[in-house]
LOMAR-44747 format. One line per field, with one value per residue (C-alpha): z, x negated, y negated; residue number from 1. Coordinates in pm, 1 decimal, m for minus. Layout:
pz: [Z; ...] $
px: [X; ...] $
py: [Y; ...] $
num: [NUM; ...] $
//
This chain:
pz: [m450.9; m145.9; m209.7; 10.3; m24.8; 73.0; 124.7; 383.7; 615.5; 932.9; 1215.1; 970.2; 1107.1; 761.0; 678.9; 305.0; 347.5; 564.0; 364.6; 37.7; 211.6; 315.1; m33.3; m223.3; 8.5; m28.0; m408.1; m436.7; m201.8; m423.9; m720.4; m540.9; m410.5; m56.8; 10.7; 314.2; 406.5; 508.0; 822.4; 779.4; 1048.5; 860.6; 931.7; 818.4; 612.8; 425.6; 465.0; 531.5; 250.1; 351.3; 218.3; m19.6; 129.3; m68.8; 63.8; 404.4; 249.4; 68.4; 243.7; 102.8; 245.3; 577.9; 605.0; 504.9; 772.5; 1039.9; 928.5; 938.4; 1292.0; 1412.9; 1232.7; 1391.6; 1739.0; 1666.7; 1529.7; 1832.6; 2062.0; 1862.0; 1826.3; 2203.5; 2225.8; 2022.8; 2171.4; 2348.6; 2023.1; 1843.5; 2116.8; 2101.0; 1725.2; 1766.1; 2000.9; 1765.4; 1466.1; 1648.3; 1591.5; 1216.1; 1211.8; 1256.2; 921.9; 724.1; 669.0; 773.7; 861.7; 1167.8; 1186.4; 992.9; 1019.3; 681.4; 695.3; 761.5; 491.5; 341.1; 623.6; 464.4; 107.2; 124.9; 269.9; m53.3; m417.8; m543.4; m416.7; m489.3; m396.7; m383.3; m382.4; m212.2; m243.1; m225.8; m497.0; m385.8; m139.0; m379.3; m154.8; m358.1; m65.8; 0.1; 55.7; m187.2; m482.5; m374.6; m398.5; m131.3; m357.3; m559.8; m936.4; m915.0; m734.9; m912.8; m853.6; m946.0; m872.8; m843.2; m873.7; m720.6; m673.9; m704.0; m551.2; m768.4; m1099.5; m1205.0; m1150.5; m973.7; m1012.9; m702.4; m819.3; m1171.1; m1041.4; m844.5; m1133.1; m1376.4; m1130.0; m1013.1; m1254.3; m1509.4; m1233.5; m1207.4; m1394.6; m1437.8; m1353.1; m1297.3; m1147.7; m990.8; m1172.9; m1547.6; m1565.9; m1391.3; m1698.1; m1899.9; m1608.3; m1573.4; m1937.9; m1999.5; m1715.8; m1795.6; m2079.9; m1911.8; m2018.4; m1762.9; m1717.6; m1545.0; m1288.1; m1030.3; m664.5; m482.9; m306.6; m646.3; m724.8; m452.7; m476.4; m240.6; m85.0; m6.1; 182.8; 361.4; 523.6; 673.7; 773.8; 1131.9; 1231.4; 1193.0; 1441.6; 1427.4; 1414.8; 1296.0; 943.5; 894.4; 647.3; 663.4; 616.0; 574.8; 509.7; 521.2; 419.6; 632.3; 412.0; 600.6; 285.4; 259.2; 613.1; 554.0; 244.3; 423.0; 718.0; 484.9; 304.6; 627.0; 778.0; 465.5; 455.4; 829.4; 866.0; 1149.6; 1046.7; 1140.6; 1116.5; 1233.5; 1400.7; 1341.6; 1134.7; 1122.3; 1364.7; 1266.8; 1419.8; 1169.1; 1272.2; 1033.6; 1244.1; 1551.2; 1610.7; 1300.6; 1312.3; 1536.6; 1603.1; 1620.2; 1622.7; 1758.6; 1817.5; 1477.1; 1328.2; 955.4; 993.3; 1140.3; 860.3; 604.8; 806.0; 844.6; 468.2; 396.9; 618.9; 543.3; 360.3; 167.7; 178.2; 136.0; 117.4; m22.6; 2.7; m280.7; m74.2; 82.2; m275.5; m366.7; m77.1; m139.6; m487.1; m353.4; m114.9; m379.6; m196.2; m336.4; m274.7; m372.3; m383.8; m315.0; m433.3; m172.4; m197.0; m1.2; m209.7; m574.7; m669.4; m527.7; m805.7; m1055.4; m874.0; m780.5; m1139.6; m1271.0; m1036.5; m1114.8; m1488.0; m1464.6; m1285.9; m1539.3; m1268.8; m1324.7; m1222.6; m861.0; m839.3; m672.8; m746.8; m564.2; m349.8; m456.1; m394.5; m641.6; m510.2; m300.3; m592.8; m823.9; m578.8; m541.7; m917.3; m995.6; m1115.8; m873.8; m955.2; m1144.3; m984.4; m1194.7; m1499.7; m1579.2; m1536.0; m1833.4; m1791.9; m1431.9; m1526.4; m1804.9; m1578.0; m1302.5; m1545.7; m1692.6; m1345.9; m1226.4; m1556.6; m1492.1; m1158.3; m1289.7; m1603.4; m1424.6; m1118.5; m1326.2; m1591.3] $
px: [m2287.3; m2059.9; m1701.2; m1397.8; m1100.1; m739.8; m511.2; m268.6; m545.4; m544.4; m353.4; m219.9; m117.4; m77.7; m326.2; m326.3; m345.0; m656.6; m825.9; m786.0; m931.4; m1233.1; m1261.0; m1281.9; m1554.7; m1745.4; m1713.3; m1837.6; m2125.2; m2219.1; m2224.0; m2462.2; m2221.3; m2168.5; m1794.5; m1569.7; m1203.8; m1082.1; m874.9; m559.3; m304.0; 18.2; 230.9; 590.2; 584.6; 910.5; 1164.2; 1513.3; 1754.4; 2073.4; 2371.3; 2612.7; 2957.2; 3134.1; 2899.9; 3062.0; 3383.3; 3224.8; 3368.8; 3108.5; 2827.1; 3006.0; 3035.4; 2669.6; 2568.4; 2768.3; 2621.9; 2266.6; 2320.6; 2449.4; 2168.5; 1909.5; 2045.1; 2035.6; 1681.0; 1563.9; 1702.3; 1543.4; 1208.9; 1192.1; 1200.9; 882.3; 689.6; 449.4; 387.9; 308.0; 68.8; m107.2; m148.1; m292.1; m555.8; m636.2; m684.6; m941.9; m1203.1; m1170.8; m1225.0; m1601.9; m1618.4; m1461.5; m1670.2; m1453.5; m1454.9; m1330.1; m953.6; m818.2; m471.7; m299.4; m269.8; m644.3; m795.3; m971.3; m1223.6; m1360.4; m1398.5; m1768.4; m1853.3; m1776.7; m1884.0; m1576.4; m1237.9; m1042.3; m681.9; m571.7; m515.5; m186.3; 153.9; 23.7; 249.7; 595.2; 666.2; 751.6; 598.1; 416.9; 185.0; 100.3; m275.9; m254.3; m209.3; m532.1; m375.7; m618.0; m917.0; m1043.3; m1084.6; m1465.4; m1453.0; m1386.6; m1039.8; m964.9; m680.4; m787.6; m517.4; m258.2; 80.6; 427.9; 598.8; 906.5; 1042.0; 1164.6; 1074.7; 1343.2; 1385.6; 1184.4; 886.1; 915.5; 873.1; 562.1; 407.9; 464.9; 306.7; 7.4; m109.2; m272.7; m500.6; m674.3; m996.1; m892.7; m586.0; m547.8; m258.8; m224.8; 82.1; 98.6; 452.8; 336.3; 128.4; 447.2; 621.5; 353.6; 269.7; 557.5; 436.5; 68.9; m169.3; m427.3; m476.2; m325.2; m517.1; m427.8; m688.2; m715.4; m632.6; m969.1; m923.3; m955.2; m1285.0; m1462.4; m1510.8; m1452.8; m1799.1; m1748.4; m1429.0; m1572.8; m1823.3; m1532.5; m1308.4; m1323.1; m1378.9; m1094.7; m817.2; m594.9; m728.1; m417.0; m269.9; m35.4; 162.5; 108.5; 418.0; 361.5; 695.5; 728.4; 1094.3; 1393.5; 1525.1; 1651.0; 1653.6; 1273.5; 1232.8; 1484.3; 1310.6; 974.0; 1115.3; 1250.7; 917.4; 715.0; 942.9; 922.4; 542.0; 475.8; 324.5; 337.7; 450.5; 219.3; 376.1; 358.7; 689.9; 829.3; 527.8; 381.8; 588.5; 953.2; 1214.9; 1320.3; 1625.9; 1520.7; 1207.7; 1405.4; 1341.3; 1122.2; 779.6; 593.6; 287.4; 380.6; 80.7; 99.3; m270.4; m419.9; m658.6; m743.4; m1039.3; m806.2; m555.5; m820.6; m919.3; m557.4; m505.2; m839.2; m760.2; m388.0; m255.9; m10.6; 101.8; 452.9; 466.7; 643.3; 323.5; 99.8; m216.4; m140.6; m103.5; m440.5; m621.2; m445.5; m599.0; m944.2; m942.4; m797.7; m475.5; m156.4; 91.4; 430.6; 528.0; 886.1; 1066.9; 1219.4; 1589.3; 1551.1; 1260.2; 1316.7; 1041.1; 785.6; 858.7; 651.6; 323.2; 388.1; 472.1; 170.3; m56.8; 76.0; 78.8; m283.2; m373.8; m169.6; 48.6; 385.7; 557.6; 456.6; 696.2; 1029.3; 1252.1; 1555.4; 1608.5; 1885.7; 1987.6; 1725.6; 1431.3; 1269.9; 1285.2; 1136.4; 853.3; 765.7; 776.3; 546.9; 201.5; m82.8; m301.6; m612.8; m884.9; m1153.0; m1018.7; m1178.1; m941.2; m1054.4; m793.6; m900.3; m1268.7; m1200.5; m985.9; m1247.6; m1514.1; m1295.1; m1188.7; m1546.5; m1631.3; m1345.4; m1497.5; m1852.3; m1749.0; m1550.8; m1770.6; m2086.5; m1935.3] $
py: [m1377.1; m1403.3; m1297.1; m1359.6; m1125.4; m1199.8; m903.4; m765.2; m647.7; m857.1; m679.9; m420.5; m81.3; 68.5; 345.3; 277.6; m97.7; m96.8; 179.6; m10.0; m317.9; m111.8; 37.6; m291.9; m422.1; m94.8; m86.7; m444.2; m360.0; m64.0; m303.1; m538.3; m804.1; m931.7; m914.7; m938.4; m957.6; m1302.8; m1255.2; m1463.2; m1537.2; m1593.8; m1901.5; m1936.2; m2255.7; m2201.4; m2481.4; m2340.8; m2419.9; m2596.6; m2400.4; m2572.1; m2650.6; m2378.5; m2108.1; m2139.7; m2002.7; m1708.5; m1402.4; m1165.1; m1378.7; m1409.1; m1030.1; m986.6; m1236.8; m1053.9; m722.9; m860.9; m995.7; m660.4; m481.1; m711.9; m631.5; m259.1; m280.9; m478.5; m209.2; 72.5; m103.1; m148.0; 233.1; 264.9; m28.4; 211.3; 397.6; 73.0; m35.6; 302.8; 261.7; m87.4; 47.2; 335.7; 105.3; m106.9; 162.2; 111.3; m266.2; m229.4; m45.2; m329.8; m645.9; m940.2; m1307.5; m1489.3; m1543.7; m1843.4; m1985.8; m1975.8; m2355.4; m2397.8; m2178.5; m2477.8; m2435.6; m2117.4; m2245.4; m2335.9; m1995.9; m1809.9; m1829.8; m1643.0; m1529.8; m1213.2; m1140.4; m778.4; m500.1; m400.6; m569.3; m924.1; m1067.8; m958.0; m1237.3; m1520.1; m1788.7; m2051.6; m2133.3; m1770.0; m1722.4; m1431.1; m1667.2; m1842.8; m2187.3; m2314.2; m2242.6; m2545.2; m2521.7; m2510.8; m2175.3; m1846.7; m1695.6; m1335.0; m1097.1; m735.8; m468.4; m699.3; m536.6; m689.4; m387.6; m443.3; m322.1; m668.4; m1034.3; m1237.8; m1614.3; m1697.2; m1491.8; m1630.9; m1985.5; m1888.4; m1696.0; m1982.6; m2223.8; m2019.7; m1749.7; m1977.9; m2108.6; m1771.5; m1694.8; m1331.6; m1123.8; m753.4; m558.5; m215.2; m82.8; m34.7; m174.6; m495.2; m587.1; m639.5; m809.2; m1077.7; m1145.5; m1393.2; m1616.9; m1671.3; m1745.3; m1522.5; m1164.6; m927.7; m602.8; m278.0; m170.5; 103.3; 65.6; 29.7; 363.9; 534.0; 360.5; 556.2; 930.6; 1220.6; 1205.0; 834.5; 915.4; 1218.6; 982.0; 787.9; 1080.5; 1204.5; 1566.5; 1816.1; 1732.0; 2042.5; 2399.5; 2584.3; 2577.1; 2285.9; 2081.1; 1704.4; 1489.6; 1118.1; 949.2; 571.7; 577.6; 674.0; 954.1; 1260.5; 1472.3; 1443.4; 1571.9; 1848.6; 1985.5; 1965.0; 2159.6; 2429.6; 2459.1; 2474.3; 2739.9; 2954.1; 2933.8; 2960.9; 2613.3; 2364.3; 2014.5; 1728.1; 1385.4; 1023.5; 930.5; 579.2; 477.2; 218.7; 8.8; 58.6; 285.2; 553.6; 751.5; 1029.6; 1088.9; 1191.8; 1562.5; 1596.0; 1757.4; 2002.4; 1787.2; 1419.8; 1187.1; 833.5; 766.7; 853.0; 598.0; 563.8; 798.6; 1061.3; 1001.7; 1098.1; 1405.3; 1516.6; 1504.0; 1671.2; 1969.9; 2013.2; 2318.4; 2099.8; 1735.3; 1594.4; 1215.3; 911.2; 706.5; 588.4; 606.3; 944.0; 1068.8; 914.7; 1079.4; 1410.5; 1392.0; 1300.8; 1597.3; 1832.7; 1913.4; 2056.0; 1773.4; 1635.0; 1269.1; 1162.2; 849.9; 619.3; 539.2; 217.8; 89.0; 174.4; m70.6; 172.3; 418.9; 219.0; 257.0; 619.8; 710.5; 513.5; 707.2; 1054.3; 980.2; 868.2; 1191.2; 1391.3; 1547.3; 1376.8; 1698.9; 1635.1; 1337.9; 1420.4; 1122.0; 1259.4; 1568.5; 1805.7; 2166.8; 2291.7; 2088.4; 2361.2; 2603.1; 2337.4; 2269.2; 2636.7; 2695.9; 2401.9; 2503.3; 2433.0; 2133.0; 2241.4; 2033.5; 2200.6; 2019.4; 1684.2; 1392.4; 1185.9; 913.6; 853.1; 841.1; 592.8; 375.5; 382.3; 262.8; m11.0; m129.4; m169.3; m337.8; m583.4; m683.4; m715.4; m901.8; m1168.5; m1206.7; m1241.4; m1470.1] $
num: [1; 2; 3; 4; 5; 6; 7; 8; 9; 10; 11; 12; 13; 14; 15; 16; 17; 18; 19; 20; 21; 22; 23; 24; 25; 26; 27; 28; 29; 30; 31; 32; 33; 34; 35; 36; 37; 38; 39; 40; 41; 42; 43; 44; 45; 46; 47; 48; 49; 50; 51; 52; 53; 54; 55; 56; 57; 58; 59; 60; 61; 62; 63; 64; 65; 66; 67; 68; 69; 70; 71; 72; 73; 74; 75; 76; 77; 78; 79; 80; 81; 82; 83; 84; 85; 86; 87; 88; 89; 90; 91; 92; 93; 94; 95; 96; 97; 98; 99; 100; 101; 102; 103; 104; 105; 106; 107; 108; 109; 110; 111; 112; 113; 114; 115; 116; 117; 118; 119; 120; 121; 122; 123; 124; 125; 126; 127; 128; 129; 130; 131; 132; 133; 134; 135; 136; 137; 138; 139; 140; 141; 142; 143; 144; 145; 146; 147; 148; 149; 150; 151; 152; 153; 154; 155; 156; 157; 158; 159; 160; 161; 162; 163; 164; 165; 166; 167; 168; 169; 170; 171; 172; 173; 174; 175; 176; 177; 178; 179; 180; 181; 182; 183; 184; 185; 186; 187; 188; 189; 190; 191; 192; 193; 194; 195; 196; 197; 198; 199; 200; 201; 202; 203; 204; 205; 206; 207; 208; 209; 210; 211; 212; 213; 214; 215; 216; 217; 218; 219; 220; 221; 222; 223; 224; 225; 226; 227; 228; 229; 230; 231; 232; 233; 234; 235; 236; 237; 238; 239; 240; 241; 242; 243; 244; 245; 246; 247; 248; 249; 250; 251; 252; 253; 254; 255; 256; 257; 258; 259; 260; 261; 262; 263; 264; 265; 266; 267; 268; 269; 270; 271; 272; 273; 274; 275; 276; 277; 278; 279; 280; 281; 282; 283; 284; 285; 286; 287; 288; 289; 290; 291; 292; 293; 294; 295; 296; 297; 298; 299; 300; 301; 302; 303; 304; 305; 306; 307; 308; 309; 310; 311; 312; 313; 314; 315; 316; 317; 318; 319; 320; 321; 322; 323; 324; 325; 326; 327; 328; 329; 330; 331; 332; 333; 334; 335; 336; 337; 338; 339; 340; 341; 342; 343; 344; 345; 346; 347; 348; 349; 350; 351; 352; 353; 354; 355; 356; 357; 358; 359; 360; 361; 362; 363; 364; 365; 366; 367; 368; 369; 370; 371; 372; 373; 374; 375; 376; 377; 378; 379; 380; 381; 382; 383] $
//
């Protein structure tokens, strides 16, 4: 059986995003299937909505528009400062593409050209269902009814369903042969909009084990003891608490400034070893060999678990919707105490008084979820 997968993989500079894409292909390969990522070049097909006459006199909207214009100018200026960093990252990521089975590049509007190549289609994992675009390739609307359509661990990336998403879900979800999501709370969010059963499945990176990931990881990059900080948000308090911890424990801070391709003011002056040319293989190695990991990333938390690190996961103020998947993960691993929702004056004390993770203890919930997730794929692909 040949399986085509749609996810946020093509041209991605996100460590977690490309590693989960690799993982799903590898898991399916281990189960005897032939799977590959469909490389999709996105096209903006949305038709701009013409504002109603009274909206032109809405002062709040006028101020928001002015603010967004000024913000766009500021962002353009800041992003020009990191253009060399972004280009370096693009070159670094090229070495990983050979590890991920993939198709030729298809325009989003020409995906019908790949239909005959595959027996079944999977969308997921990653945040493929947060966009609210009815013609998004991640709802598999281009796939005819005689081909199997499955979502695997699809993520909404939000804590609630807005009107735009509701319309898409009501239109598209019943067309799937099987639906699974990555966050436990997303099961309840989707149930009102489909007759299909909605199941909770693991992110693909959790379906592989440590030895699988050690085969991908590069050799140790840094000889001295260090703390790895992988922050996707722009929260200065996260950097501050990490700096305090590292100073107290005599650790260098390794970090990825302005990752993946956005200027973060909080990154200015943060970190002792700032990496701009790390590829996904290096990312795994850097986690594997760190003394401790501080992160606000789902996937950095996953790999910290795989490599049996002591780690703490921080909530992002700017993206409250991320809390659902982070909490689902830490609950599954039975380490909810590692989640720092907000930093306060007692945070460092709380971190240092937290019991170390006992990796010798069997994680029964994870084992059960791993088995049920693989069963989900086999059941619906073989049906």
